[in-house]
Residue frames as a rotation matrix with the C-alpha (Angstrom) as fourth column:
MET 1
0.972 -0.184 -0.144 -0.76
0.234 0.752 0.617 -16.35
-0.005 -0.633 0.774 23.21
SER 2
0.556 -0.829 0.062 2.76
-0.829 -0.548 0.112 -15.71
-0.058 -0.114 -0.992 24.49
TYR 3
0.019 -0.693 -0.721 5.84
-0.487 0.624 -0.612 -17.86
0.873 0.362 -0.326 24.11
GLU 4
-0.790 -0.336 0.513 5.91
-0.595 0.219 -0.773 -18.46
0.147 -0.916 -0.372 27.87
ARG 5
0.039 0.900 0.435 2.31
-0.813 0.281 -0.509 -19.72
-0.580 -0.334 0.743 27.90
LEU 6
0.607 0.156 -0.779 2.95
-0.711 0.545 -0.445 -21.90
0.355 0.824 0.442 24.87
MET 7
-0.367 -0.878 -0.307 5.93
-0.561 0.472 -0.680 -23.53
0.742 -0.077 -0.666 26.57
THR 8
-0.517 0.222 0.827 3.62
-0.782 0.272 -0.561 -24.85
-0.349 -0.936 0.033 29.34
PHE 9
0.583 0.770 -0.261 1.81
-0.807 0.508 -0.302 -27.19
-0.100 0.386 0.917 26.93
PRO 10
0.366 -0.420 0.831 2.91
-0.094 0.871 0.482 -30.86
-0.926 -0.254 0.279 26.85
GLY 11
0.383 -0.308 0.871 5.37
0.821 0.547 -0.167 -31.67
-0.425 0.779 0.462 24.07
VAL 12
0.713 -0.117 0.691 6.33
0.381 -0.763 -0.522 -28.08
0.589 0.635 -0.500 23.53
GLY 13
0.960 -0.254 -0.119 8.49
0.002 -0.419 0.908 -27.43
-0.280 -0.872 -0.402 26.62
PRO 14
0.266 -0.948 -0.177 12.27
-0.744 -0.319 0.587 -27.33
-0.613 -0.025 -0.790 26.87
GLY 15
-0.499 -0.512 0.699 14.01
0.106 0.765 0.636 -29.13
-0.860 0.391 -0.328 24.04
ALA 16
-0.072 0.537 0.841 11.34
0.989 0.149 -0.010 -28.10
-0.131 0.830 -0.542 21.57
GLY 17
-0.139 -0.048 -0.989 12.21
0.396 -0.918 -0.012 -24.39
-0.908 -0.393 0.147 21.83
GLN 18
-0.937 -0.257 -0.238 12.50
-0.102 -0.449 0.888 -23.79
-0.334 0.856 0.395 18.09
ILE 19
-0.588 0.797 0.138 9.07
0.680 0.394 0.618 -25.27
0.438 0.458 -0.774 17.49
GLY 20
0.144 0.654 -0.742 7.53
0.933 -0.341 -0.119 -23.11
-0.331 -0.675 -0.659 20.21
LEU 21
-0.412 -0.383 -0.826 9.32
0.145 -0.923 0.356 -20.02
-0.899 0.027 0.436 18.94
GLY 22
-0.986 0.056 0.155 8.12
0.155 -0.013 0.988 -20.72
0.058 0.998 0.004 15.39
VAL 23
-0.195 0.977 -0.082 4.54
0.917 0.212 0.338 -21.03
0.347 -0.009 -0.938 16.59
GLU 24
0.090 0.202 -0.975 4.81
0.694 -0.715 -0.084 -17.82
-0.714 -0.669 -0.205 18.61
ILE 25
-0.796 -0.435 -0.421 6.13
0.006 -0.700 0.714 -15.95
-0.605 0.566 0.560 15.57
ARG 26
-0.784 0.567 0.254 3.22
0.444 0.225 0.867 -17.19
0.434 0.792 -0.428 13.46
ILE 27
0.098 0.853 -0.513 0.73
0.995 -0.071 0.072 -16.18
0.025 -0.518 -0.855 16.13
ARG 28
-0.166 -0.247 -0.955 2.33
0.491 -0.861 0.137 -12.77
-0.855 -0.445 0.264 16.61
TYR 29
-0.792 -0.281 -0.543 2.39
-0.266 -0.641 0.720 -11.88
-0.550 0.715 0.433 12.91
GLN 30
-0.550 0.633 0.544 -0.86
0.745 0.667 -0.021 -13.60
-0.377 0.394 -0.839 11.88
GLY 31
0.435 0.783 -0.444 -2.82
0.493 -0.620 -0.610 -10.35
-0.754 0.046 -0.656 11.62
TYR 32
0.007 -0.542 -0.840 -0.13
-0.534 -0.713 0.455 -8.66
-0.846 0.445 -0.294 9.57
LEU 33
-0.895 -0.381 0.231 0.20
-0.057 0.613 0.788 -11.63
-0.442 0.693 -0.570 7.22
GLU 34
-0.214 0.912 0.351 -3.58
0.844 0.354 -0.404 -11.83
-0.492 0.210 -0.845 6.79
ARG 35
0.494 0.361 -0.791 -3.77
0.055 -0.921 -0.386 -8.12
-0.868 0.148 -0.475 5.97
GLN 36
-0.414 -0.742 -0.528 -0.96
-0.586 -0.226 0.778 -8.51
-0.696 0.632 -0.341 3.41
ARG 37
-0.819 0.165 0.549 -2.72
0.419 0.827 0.376 -11.49
-0.392 0.538 -0.746 1.82
ASN 38
0.223 0.974 -0.049 -5.97
0.742 -0.202 -0.639 -9.52
-0.632 0.106 -0.768 1.56
GLU 39
0.271 -0.223 -0.936 -4.11
-0.371 -0.922 0.112 -6.58
-0.888 0.317 -0.333 0.01
ARG 40
-0.784 -0.620 -0.012 -2.51
-0.294 0.354 0.888 -8.87
-0.546 0.700 -0.460 -2.56
ILE 41
-0.467 0.707 0.532 -5.91
0.787 0.606 -0.114 -10.35
-0.403 0.366 -0.839 -3.46
ARG 42
0.474 0.669 -0.572 -7.39
0.367 -0.741 -0.562 -6.87
-0.800 0.057 -0.597 -3.81
PHE 43
-0.012 -0.556 -0.831 -4.58
-0.610 -0.655 0.447 -5.74
-0.792 0.512 -0.332 -6.11
GLU 44
-0.854 -0.177 0.489 -4.94
0.213 0.739 0.640 -8.87
-0.474 0.651 -0.593 -8.22
ARG 45
0.049 0.963 0.266 -8.56
0.902 0.072 -0.427 -7.80
-0.430 0.261 -0.864 -8.78
GLU 46
0.768 0.324 -0.553 -7.76
0.226 -0.944 -0.239 -4.10
-0.600 0.058 -0.798 -9.22
GLY 47
-0.161 -0.987 0.001 -4.45
0.348 -0.056 0.936 -4.40
-0.924 0.151 0.352 -11.12
SER 48
-0.460 0.021 0.888 -6.08
0.887 0.039 0.459 -3.82
-0.025 0.999 -0.037 -14.50
ARG 49
0.571 0.663 -0.484 -7.67
0.663 -0.720 -0.205 -0.56
-0.485 -0.204 -0.851 -13.31
LEU 50
0.099 -0.495 0.863 -6.70
0.893 -0.338 -0.297 2.14
0.438 0.800 0.409 -15.80
PHE 51
-0.390 -0.269 -0.881 -5.19
0.582 -0.813 -0.009 5.51
-0.714 -0.516 0.474 -14.97
PRO 52
0.772 0.631 -0.075 -6.88
0.371 -0.544 -0.753 8.44
-0.516 0.553 -0.654 -16.72
GLU 53
0.452 -0.597 0.663 -4.90
0.778 -0.101 -0.621 10.00
0.437 0.796 0.419 -19.58
ASP 54
0.330 -0.275 0.903 -4.42
-0.151 -0.960 -0.237 13.20
0.932 -0.058 -0.358 -17.58
PHE 55
0.895 0.040 -0.445 -3.31
0.402 0.365 0.840 11.42
0.196 -0.930 0.311 -14.39
ASP 56
0.111 -0.860 0.498 -0.62
-0.249 -0.509 -0.824 13.27
0.962 -0.032 -0.270 -12.47
GLY 57
0.163 -0.089 -0.983 0.75
0.715 0.697 0.056 11.60
0.679 -0.712 0.178 -9.34
THR 58
-0.817 -0.540 0.201 1.60
0.280 -0.678 -0.680 14.97
0.504 -0.500 0.705 -7.81
HIS 59
-0.375 0.758 0.534 -2.05
-0.707 -0.606 0.365 15.40
0.600 -0.241 0.763 -6.84
VAL 60
0.346 0.437 -0.830 -2.28
0.201 0.830 0.520 12.24
0.916 -0.347 0.200 -4.76
SER 61
0.433 -0.113 0.894 -2.27
-0.778 -0.549 0.307 13.23
0.456 -0.828 -0.325 -1.11
GLY 62
0.700 -0.211 0.682 0.24
-0.482 0.564 0.670 11.25
-0.527 -0.798 0.293 0.95
LEU 63
0.857 -0.418 0.303 2.33
0.515 0.662 -0.544 10.07
0.027 0.623 0.782 -2.00
SER 64
0.186 -0.868 -0.461 6.05
0.477 -0.330 0.815 10.87
-0.859 -0.371 0.352 -1.77
ARG 65
0.497 -0.081 -0.864 7.48
-0.582 -0.769 -0.263 13.40
-0.643 0.634 -0.429 -4.21
GLU 66
-0.599 -0.801 -0.017 9.86
-0.594 0.430 0.680 10.75
-0.537 0.418 -0.733 -5.49
LEU 67
-0.586 0.441 0.680 7.05
0.517 0.849 -0.105 8.35
-0.624 0.290 -0.725 -6.39
ALA 68
0.514 0.777 -0.364 4.92
0.217 -0.528 -0.821 11.16
-0.830 0.343 -0.440 -7.83
GLU 69
0.121 -0.575 -0.809 7.84
-0.807 -0.532 0.257 12.10
-0.578 0.622 -0.529 -10.09
LYS 70
-0.839 -0.416 0.351 8.36
-0.191 0.829 0.526 8.47
-0.510 0.374 -0.774 -11.13
LEU 71
-0.086 0.898 0.432 4.66
0.627 0.386 -0.676 8.20
-0.774 0.213 -0.596 -11.98
ARG 72
0.579 0.271 -0.769 4.91
-0.268 -0.828 -0.493 11.38
-0.770 0.492 -0.407 -14.04
LEU 73
-0.258 -0.801 -0.540 7.92
-0.858 -0.067 0.510 10.05
-0.445 0.595 -0.669 -15.97
VAL 74
-0.903 -0.118 0.412 6.81
-0.009 0.967 0.256 6.43
-0.429 0.227 -0.874 -16.40
ARG 75
-0.390 0.863 -0.322 3.10
-0.911 -0.412 -0.002 7.20
-0.134 0.293 0.947 -16.96
PRO 76
-0.952 0.059 0.300 1.81
0.049 0.998 -0.040 3.70
-0.302 -0.023 -0.953 -16.20
ARG 77
-0.604 0.780 -0.163 -1.45
-0.418 -0.135 0.898 2.72
0.679 0.611 0.408 -17.86
THR 78
0.425 0.761 -0.490 -2.64
0.020 0.534 0.846 0.43
0.905 -0.369 0.211 -15.07
LEU 79
0.719 -0.103 0.688 -2.27
-0.693 -0.187 0.696 -0.01
0.057 -0.977 -0.206 -11.34
GLU 80
0.871 -0.409 0.271 -0.31
0.349 0.905 0.245 -3.20
-0.346 -0.119 0.931 -12.03
GLU 81
0.402 -0.743 0.535 2.21
0.624 -0.206 -0.754 -1.26
0.671 0.637 0.381 -14.15
ALA 82
0.461 -0.199 0.865 2.50
-0.530 -0.843 0.089 1.31
0.712 -0.499 -0.494 -11.35
GLY 83
0.914 -0.057 0.402 3.29
-0.322 0.502 0.803 -1.55
-0.248 -0.863 0.440 -8.96
ALA 84
0.685 -0.688 0.239 6.31
0.728 0.635 -0.258 -2.46
0.026 0.351 0.936 -11.08
ILE 85
0.594 -0.479 0.647 7.90
-0.135 -0.852 -0.506 0.98
0.793 0.213 -0.571 -10.63
PRO 86
-0.211 -0.751 -0.626 11.04
0.645 0.375 -0.666 0.69
0.735 -0.544 0.405 -8.47
GLY 87
-0.972 -0.220 0.079 10.36
0.070 -0.595 -0.801 1.99
0.224 -0.773 0.594 -4.98
MET 88
-0.204 0.968 0.144 6.57
-0.624 -0.242 0.743 1.62
0.754 0.062 0.654 -5.25
THR 89
-0.964 -0.129 0.232 5.22
-0.265 0.477 -0.838 0.37
-0.003 -0.869 -0.494 -1.93
PRO 90
-0.551 0.820 -0.155 1.97
0.765 0.570 0.299 -1.41
0.334 0.047 -0.942 -1.04
ALA 91
-0.164 0.474 -0.865 0.96
0.670 -0.590 -0.450 1.70
-0.724 -0.653 -0.221 0.91
ALA 92
-0.674 -0.138 -0.726 1.55
-0.334 -0.820 0.466 3.91
-0.659 0.556 0.506 -2.15
LEU 93
-0.920 0.382 -0.089 -0.46
0.106 0.460 0.881 1.52
0.377 0.801 -0.464 -4.33
SER 94
-0.306 0.832 -0.463 -3.30
0.944 0.203 -0.258 1.75
-0.121 -0.516 -0.848 -1.80
LEU 95
-0.297 0.141 -0.944 -3.19
0.158 -0.968 -0.195 5.55
-0.942 -0.207 0.265 -2.03
LEU 96
-0.906 -0.076 -0.415 -3.30
-0.383 -0.267 0.884 5.35
-0.179 0.961 0.213 -5.82
LEU 97
-0.735 0.670 -0.103 -6.24
0.555 0.682 0.476 2.95
0.390 0.293 -0.873 -5.74
ILE 98
-0.149 0.671 -0.726 -8.15
0.814 -0.333 -0.475 5.17
-0.561 -0.662 -0.497 -3.31
HIS 99
-0.522 -0.124 -0.844 -7.38
-0.190 -0.948 0.257 8.21
-0.831 0.295 0.472 -5.48
LEU 100
-0.973 0.135 -0.185 -8.58
-0.157 0.196 0.968 6.44
0.167 0.971 -0.169 -8.64
ARG 101
-0.490 0.838 -0.240 -11.79
0.854 0.517 0.061 5.24
0.175 -0.175 -0.969 -6.97
ARG 102
-0.088 0.448 -0.890 -12.58
0.584 -0.700 -0.411 8.67
-0.807 -0.556 -0.200 -5.59
ARG 103
-0.761 -0.221 -0.610 -11.79
-0.320 -0.690 0.649 10.29
-0.565 0.689 0.454 -8.90
GLU 104
-0.872 0.489 -0.003 -14.24
0.293 0.528 0.797 7.91
0.391 0.694 -0.604 -10.58
GLU 105
-0.105 0.855 -0.508 -16.82
0.994 0.069 -0.089 8.96
-0.041 -0.514 -0.857 -7.99
GLY 106
0.346 0.218 0.913 -16.06
0.511 -0.859 0.011 12.60
0.787 0.463 -0.409 -8.76
ARG 107
0.935 -0.074 0.348 -14.24
-0.316 -0.623 0.716 13.42
0.164 -0.779 -0.605 -5.56
ALA 108
0.296 -0.917 -0.266 -10.45
0.161 0.322 -0.933 13.25
0.941 0.234 0.243 -5.74
LEU 109
0.249 -0.300 -0.921 -8.34
0.955 0.237 0.181 13.04
0.164 -0.924 0.346 -2.58
ARG 110
-0.075 -0.300 -0.951 -7.03
0.406 -0.880 0.246 16.51
-0.911 -0.368 0.187 -3.21
THR 111
0.835 0.382 0.395 -7.88
0.512 -0.279 -0.812 18.89
-0.200 0.881 -0.429 -5.98
PRO 112
-0.134 -0.932 0.336 -4.99
0.978 -0.179 -0.106 20.43
0.159 0.314 0.936 -7.90
PRO 113
-0.134 0.046 -0.990 -4.27
0.491 -0.865 -0.107 24.05
-0.861 -0.500 0.093 -7.01
ASP 114
0.833 0.422 0.358 -5.44
0.535 -0.449 -0.716 26.74
-0.142 0.788 -0.600 -9.40
PRO 115
-0.088 -0.976 0.201 -2.25
0.994 -0.098 -0.038 28.14
0.057 0.197 0.979 -11.02
SER 116
-0.212 0.039 0.977 -3.76
0.339 -0.934 0.111 31.62
0.917 0.354 0.185 -11.09
SER 117
0.783 0.532 -0.322 -4.55
0.465 -0.156 0.872 31.68
0.413 -0.832 -0.369 -7.36
PRO 118
0.634 -0.537 0.557 -2.51
-0.576 -0.808 -0.123 34.12
0.516 -0.243 -0.821 -5.23
GLU 119
0.671 -0.380 0.636 -1.18
-0.469 0.448 0.761 31.31
-0.574 -0.809 0.123 -3.00
VAL 120
0.644 -0.426 0.635 0.32
0.648 0.745 -0.157 29.44
-0.406 0.513 0.756 -5.96
ALA 121
0.741 -0.339 0.580 1.69
0.272 -0.639 -0.720 32.63
0.614 0.691 -0.381 -7.51
GLU 122
0.734 -0.453 0.506 3.61
-0.675 -0.565 0.474 33.39
0.072 -0.689 -0.721 -4.28
ARG 123
0.721 -0.473 0.507 5.47
0.138 0.814 0.564 30.07
-0.679 -0.337 0.652 -4.39
């Protein structure tokens, strides 16, 4: 529903502009807010998920180098601890969760390069 359409309803017209605008904002961002709420609930459930001892954030596809380096230095034990790292975003936490789940299933997002491979040696 648009602001213009909302303003045609009785009791919402001119003079009640702030109310109508507030309702329009809620309607417009409802999907985003719902998605954020669902993400928060999921991380409350998954926050205690443990990182493996050999976890290295550099092998998580899509994670920024800065966050991968912070993960390497901080070495959080759980997803919740990773969430407390400065600069950690909900999107990055989602990537970490996906990576951990896939690793548990035996299929990581990206396998680490073999250090002896010719491509790595050229770098």
